[in-house]
C-alpha positions, 0 to 999 in steps of 0.5 A: 500500500505504501509503495503504491502511494509512492508509485503514484507520486512518481507517476504524477511527477513523471507525467508533469515533467513530460508535459513541460519538456518542450517548454524553454527555461524562460517559459518555465521560470516566467513569473508573470502569472504568479508563481512560475511553473518551475516555482510550483515544481520546486515548492512540491519538491521542497515540501517532500524534501522537508517532510522527509527531513522532519520525519527522519529527525522525529524518528530518532526519538520514537518514544516521543511520537504520539498517535494519530487522532480521529480528528486528524482524518476529518481535518485531512478530508476538510482541507482537501475539500477546501482546496478542491473548491478553489480556495488557496492556502498560503504556503508556509514561508520555508516552502515559498522561498525560491532561487532566482532561476530554477534549473528544471533538469537539476530539480528533476534529478534532486527529486529523483534522489529525494524519492529514493530517500523517501522509499528508504524512509518508508522501509525504515518506518515499517521496520520500526513499526512506526507507520501508524504513528503520528510522526509528521506534524502538518501545520493545518491537519495535525499529526500524520501517520505514513498513509496520511503523509503520503496521501497529503503529498499526493494531493499536494502534488496534484493540486499544484499540477492543476495550477501548472496546467492553468499557467502553461497556456498563459505563458505560451500565448 
């Protein structure tokens, strides 16, 4: 189940990178309509990277990891419903700081490395029997277990892919 979620994340990432492969670096970094395509992708990578870093740090002290409450599942559902209805949530500051220009090839390579590292983390969480514990603290949803974390990352990436798909026709015209 966990590897299926990561496989879906990989597939979504591959699809979006394929869909932007014909865009120039100038188009990818075009900020005339808010965040550029490259900034959306960088943000998604950074969220995953920082999430993994946070979890790796958190599992160093497994006794301090609490359980996931039922309300967390409700908050997760409500946040997804809220975002699907067109509302926007301001990104946490650390995930909204971008380099002046983003090299999409390097970003894709860094993301591949992050996904391999995430796969190793998932294996470690399962070996430590922590996959059902609330090891990741989302700023809105609360403490997330492995399934909720992967579901959030999947939803988050899809959310930004939709935004990218709206930007592409604007920068091409």
